[in-house]
C-alpha positions as a printed Julia matrix, in Angstrom:
404×3 Matrix{Float64}:
   0.0    0.0     0.0
   1.26   3.44   -0.86
   2.13   5.55    2.15
   2.8    9.24    2.02
   3.69  12.38    3.88
   1.7   15.55    3.31
   3.64  18.71    3.89
   1.84  21.97    4.68
   3.23  25.32    5.76
   1.12  28.09    7.24
   2.25  31.66    7.55
   0.46  34.81    8.53
   1.89  38.3     8.59
  -0.36  40.99    9.99
   0.7   44.62   10.29
  -2.27  45.95   12.21
  -3.09  47.7    15.45
  -3.2   44.72   17.79
  -4.91  44.13   21.11
  -1.77  42.68   22.61
   0.48  45.08   24.47
   3.76  45.16   22.55
   6.99  45.71   24.4
   9.19  48.68   23.53
  12.94  48.85   23.79
  13.69  52.54   23.89
  17.4   52.02   24.47
  17.83  50.3    21.1
  19.14  52.33   18.19
  16.6   51.15   15.63
  18.31  52.58   12.6
  21.6   50.87   13.37
  20.05  47.53   14.33
  18.04  47.33   11.12
  21.0   47.99    8.84
  22.32  44.48    8.42
  23.03  42.04    5.67
  20.54  39.28    4.92
  21.55  35.65    5.34
  21.56  34.12    1.85
  23.45  30.92    2.65
  22.04  27.82    0.97
  20.0   27.49   -2.2
  16.68  28.12   -0.48
  17.6   31.46    1.08
  19.21  32.61   -2.17
  16.4   32.07   -4.63
  13.23  30.68   -3.02
  11.31  33.95   -2.61
  12.82  35.64   -5.65
  12.09  32.63   -7.85
   8.46  32.54   -6.75
   8.06  36.28   -7.31
   9.71  36.09  -10.74
   7.47  33.21  -11.82
   4.47  35.36  -10.86
   5.8   38.85  -11.55
   2.39  40.1   -12.73
   0.72  39.06   -9.47
   0.92  39.91   -5.8
   3.08  37.31   -4.08
   4.15  36.42   -0.58
   6.28  33.57    0.67
   8.16  32.71    3.83
  11.71  31.5     3.3
  12.19  30.92    7.03
   9.03  28.81    7.25
  10.12  26.63    4.34
  13.6   26.4     5.83
  12.32  25.18    9.21
  10.11  22.61    7.51
  12.82  21.05    5.34
  15.13  21.14    8.34
  12.77  18.75   10.1
  12.54  16.52    7.03
  16.35  16.46    6.8
  16.48  14.77   10.2
  14.93  11.69    8.57
  16.77  11.76    5.23
  19.71   9.68    4.06
  22.33   9.62    1.3
  21.7   11.82   -1.77
  18.31  12.87   -0.45
  20.0   14.31    2.62
  22.58  16.03    0.41
  19.83  17.84   -1.51
  18.24  19.08    1.69
  21.55  20.16    3.21
  22.47  22.07    0.03
  19.14  23.88    0.21
  19.74  24.79    3.86
  23.42  25.63    3.39
  24.94  22.89    5.56
  27.66  20.31    4.98
  26.51  17.38    7.11
  23.67  16.16    9.3
  25.49  16.99   12.53
  25.13  20.7    11.73
  21.3   20.66   11.7
  20.85  21.14   15.44
  23.57  23.79   15.93
  22.24  25.65   12.89
  18.56  25.8    13.8
  18.6   26.05   17.61
  19.94  29.66   17.74
  17.64  30.75   14.89
  14.54  29.46   16.66
  15.69  30.85   20.01
  16.24  34.32   18.53
  12.91  34.38   16.71
  10.97  33.26   19.78
  12.05  36.29   21.8
  11.85  39.25   19.45
  11.27  42.48   21.39
   8.27  44.63   20.58
   6.49  42.28   18.17
   4.55  39.04   18.32
   6.05  36.17   16.34
   4.52  32.78   17.03
   6.11  29.75   15.41
   4.21  26.49   15.81
   5.01  23.08   14.39
   3.01  19.9    14.64
   3.28  16.42   13.17
  -0.06  14.69   12.67
   0.57  10.95   12.7
  -1.92   8.21   11.92
  -2.91   6.11   14.92
  -1.37   3.08   13.18
   1.9    4.85   12.37
   4.9    5.04   14.7
   7.66   7.59   14.32
  11.27   6.56   14.54
  12.31   7.44   18.09
  15.39   9.43   17.02
  13.39  11.55   14.57
  10.65  12.11   17.15
  13.14  13.22   19.82
  15.16  15.51   17.55
  12.08  17.15   15.98
  10.83  18.0    19.47
  14.19  19.1    20.88
  15.47  21.16   17.93
  12.26  22.43   16.31
   9.83  22.27   19.26
   7.51  20.15   17.12
   4.56  18.56   18.9
   3.01  15.26   17.77
  -0.7   14.48   17.59
  -2.32  11.15   16.73
  -5.27  11.17   14.3
  -7.25   8.61   12.33
  -6.68   9.16    8.63
  -9.52   6.74    7.86
 -11.91   9.53    8.95
 -10.8   12.34    6.61
 -13.48  14.89    7.51
 -12.82  14.64   11.25
  -9.06  14.69   10.73
  -9.19  17.73    8.45
 -11.37  19.55   10.99
  -8.92  18.71   13.78
  -5.96  20.05   11.83
  -7.77  23.17   10.61
  -8.99  24.01   14.12
  -5.4   23.9    15.37
  -4.28  26.05   12.44
  -6.98  28.64   13.16
  -5.92  28.78   16.8
  -2.23  29.22   15.94
  -2.92  31.98   13.39
  -5.47  33.91   15.46
  -8.21  32.8    13.01
  -6.46  34.48   10.09
  -6.21  31.13    8.28
  -9.04  28.71    8.93
  -8.29  26.0     6.39
  -5.08  24.48    5.09
  -6.15  20.85    4.73
  -9.23  19.61    2.89
 -10.8   16.24    3.53
  -9.7   15.25    0.01
  -6.08  15.67    1.15
  -6.54  12.88    3.69
  -6.89   9.18    2.92
  -6.19   5.84    4.62
  -2.87   5.82    2.74
  -1.7    8.95    4.56
   0.82   8.27    7.29
   1.85  11.75    8.4
   1.0   15.43    7.86
   3.52  18.09    8.81
   2.15  21.55    9.63
   4.32  24.61   10.19
   2.53  27.83   11.18
   3.97  31.32   11.59
   1.98  34.27   12.9
   3.49  37.76   12.97
   2.01  40.9    14.49
   4.07  44.07   14.31
   3.53  47.77   14.77
   5.51  50.51   13.08
   7.92  52.3    15.38
   6.57  55.49   13.79
   3.01  55.26   12.43
   2.15  56.66    9.03
   0.59  60.07    9.59
  -1.93  60.15    6.73
  -3.79  57.95    4.29
  -5.29  59.34    1.12
  -6.28  58.2    -2.35
  -3.44  58.35   -4.84
  -2.36  56.76   -8.11
  -0.6   53.41   -8.48
   0.81  52.13  -11.78
  -0.09  48.45  -12.25
   1.05  46.41  -15.29
  -2.36  46.98  -16.92
  -3.63  50.36  -15.74
  -3.29  53.33  -13.42
  -5.65  53.08  -10.47
  -6.53  54.92   -7.28
  -5.41  53.21   -4.07
  -5.13  54.09   -0.39
  -1.62  55.49   -0.03
   0.04  55.91    3.38
   2.57  58.67    3.87
   5.14  59.74    6.44
   8.25  61.91    6.59
  10.8   60.5     9.0
  14.4   59.44    9.29
  14.86  56.01    7.72
  17.79  54.04    6.45
  17.69  54.78    2.73
  19.61  54.53   -0.51
  18.97  55.26   -4.16
  20.94  52.3    -5.47
  22.48  52.86   -8.89
  23.37  49.24   -9.73
  19.85  48.03   -8.85
  18.22  51.17  -10.29
  15.92  51.17   -7.26
  15.27  52.97   -4.0
  15.5   51.04   -0.73
  13.85  52.11    2.53
  14.08  50.2     5.82
  11.0   50.81    8.0
  11.48  49.67   11.62
   8.92  47.99   13.83
   8.66  48.59   17.56
  11.48  46.81   19.37
  14.27  47.46   16.9
  14.97  43.88   15.79
  12.43  43.55   12.97
  11.92  45.74    9.94
  10.07  46.08    6.66
  12.36  46.62    3.67
  10.87  47.96    0.45
  12.76  47.94   -2.84
  11.07  50.25   -5.35
  12.31  50.21   -8.97
  13.01  53.63  -10.43
  11.39  52.49  -13.68
   7.6   52.2   -13.62
   7.76  48.69  -15.12
  11.09  47.74  -13.58
  10.03  44.97  -11.18
  10.72  42.02  -13.5
  14.23  43.26  -14.31
  14.91  43.85  -10.6
  13.76  40.34   -9.65
  15.79  38.72  -12.41
  18.88  40.68  -11.39
  18.57  39.7    -7.72
  17.82  36.06   -8.5
  20.96  35.88  -10.64
  23.1   37.69   -8.05
  21.31  37.74   -4.65
  24.38  39.22   -2.98
  23.55  42.53   -4.69
  20.76  43.08   -2.16
  23.26  42.98    0.7
  25.55  45.29   -1.24
  22.67  47.74   -1.58
  21.83  47.44    2.14
  25.45  48.31    2.92
  24.87  51.61    1.1
  21.9   52.6     3.25
  22.33  55.65    5.48
  19.97  57.56    7.8
  18.14  60.09    5.66
  15.09  62.27    6.01
  12.67  60.47    3.68
   9.27  61.51    2.4
   7.78  58.02    2.03
   4.49  56.99    0.42
   3.41  53.35    0.31
   0.05  51.69   -0.44
  -2.0   49.83    2.12
  -2.41  46.25    1.03
  -3.84  42.91    1.98
  -3.1   39.8    -0.01
  -3.63  36.08    0.38
  -1.77  33.41   -1.51
  -1.35  29.66   -1.62
   1.87  28.33   -3.07
   2.71  24.97   -4.6
   5.7   24.5    -2.33
   6.79  21.33   -4.08
   7.37  23.24   -7.31
   9.49  25.87   -5.56
  11.52  23.34   -3.57
  12.28  21.37   -6.71
  13.6   24.56   -8.29
  16.11  24.98   -5.46
  17.26  21.38   -5.85
  15.04  19.46   -3.39
  13.56  16.71   -5.58
  14.11  13.22   -4.22
  11.81  13.53   -1.19
   8.9   13.78   -3.67
   9.83  10.51   -5.42
   7.95   7.57   -3.94
  10.67   5.17   -5.09
  13.69   7.03   -3.7
  12.5    9.52   -1.08
  15.2    8.38    1.34
  13.09   9.22    4.42
  13.68   5.92    6.19
  14.52   7.74    9.41
  11.0    9.12    9.85
   8.49   6.28   10.2
   8.87   2.7    11.41
   8.09  -0.21    9.08
   6.87   1.97    6.21
   8.24   3.86    3.25
   7.09   7.45    3.03
   7.55  10.25    0.55
   6.32  13.83    0.32
   3.27  13.77   -1.94
   2.1   17.35   -1.51
   3.64  20.54   -0.18
   1.79  23.83    0.17
   2.37  27.17    1.8
  -0.48  29.56    2.55
  -0.15  33.18    3.59
  -2.21  36.22    4.44
  -0.5   39.6     4.67
  -2.03  42.88    5.74
  -0.12  46.14    5.96
  -1.74  49.38    7.03
  -0.93  52.68    8.68
  -1.38  51.82   12.35
   1.44  51.74   14.83
   2.71  52.91   18.17
   2.11  56.59   18.87
   4.38  58.15   21.5
   4.89  61.89   21.94
   8.41  61.44   23.28
   9.47  59.37   20.27
   7.93  61.87   17.87
   9.76  64.71   19.53
  13.09  62.91   19.24
  12.55  62.29   15.56
  11.61  65.88   14.89
  14.92  66.92   16.39
  16.85  64.52   14.19
  15.01  65.57   11.06
  15.82  69.22   11.57
  19.52  68.37   11.34
  19.29  66.49    8.07
  18.12  69.22    5.74
  17.56  67.63    2.33
  14.56  65.32    2.06
  14.71  62.19   -0.09
  11.52  61.07   -1.8
  10.32  57.5    -2.25
   6.88  56.79   -3.7
   5.98  53.13   -3.93
   3.43  53.9    -6.65
   4.5   51.04   -8.91
   5.08  47.28   -8.46
   7.73  46.75   -5.77
   9.54  44.11   -3.74
   9.33  43.8     0.05
  10.91  41.82    2.87
   9.99  41.38    6.53
  13.29  40.88    8.32
  14.25  39.74   11.8
  17.96  40.01   12.49
  19.42  38.46    9.31
  16.45  36.23    8.54
  13.8   36.57    5.83
  10.53  35.99    7.65
   8.5   36.97    4.6
   9.18  38.26    1.12
   6.91  39.23   -1.71
   5.8   41.66   -4.36
   2.94  44.13   -4.56
   1.61  44.56   -8.08
  -2.1   45.24   -7.49
  -2.59  46.81   -4.04
  -5.84  46.24   -2.19
  -6.95  46.81    1.35
């Protein structure tokens, strides 16, 4: 009988005014902490998000490189031989012994980000007749904090409801369905779910929202455009022919980077350039300096569901999807498993709300008065964005048709 592993990733990024009280770290120099290079080690970090955006350059896109990375890290614990080599190349590691030392500090850092809410949840749903290999079970729990739940895959409707209820809880009801009953069958042995929920508030809220023009690939339309004039890390990068602005969140360790092509229809060229030479983004970030910036950016809300298998195969992860040579013997006892389906679902909402503090505003006014010349950046055309925490790409995507 064919046995299989279903592989689902959940991610939610919400930039809204939240009910949770977010911590502030007023002693942190936000501008300095957000000027840092991005980790592009391994095939996945280099081209996963850019490849997805380039394949869909006429659409809004969002993906989570860190979510995909954590998921294949867990799968790598069970892989052997050439299958393991593919996964390690994607992660940027040389051998299996490096998996724990590589991921433990990443997960620890992301679990305690000041000023924002970032919840990372991982669960393995195992059929009641399936038994995990003890080593895989122990390492998945110890390294990735993955919990295990037993379900009956012979009752697909009940199982799908169980999984979706957990997903809704982990994502604050932003995503209510990731698994359909059709995804579950008696042949299923395991479903891996990885959920990420992010709630952040701008360190400085946008001061106004008004209707303005945005140039899409097909027309010029009116959208809700947020605006603010503040000191941001900024550069008008000549070799990318694009403007970069780093917008900090409360807490100083997370930020929203926008890369706006100078050409109205320059997004495709920008994506192709960065996919070919991803190190150019870090080179551009190195150029960024504190500047007084008159920034305008559209509000947007997008939802996407990615065929993760397709994107993983493009970064060299192929064998785990082959039922004859998946090489995942270290995962389940007495059965052969392979990854039959891999999806990633995301909802992103960005708006003008943030933390308002008179003392912070006063400090920024003082800094602005010393800078003199104001730079201008209008994200009124398709652009690229990243949500960054330390050196890690939590989310990346493109806005082509703003809505929200």
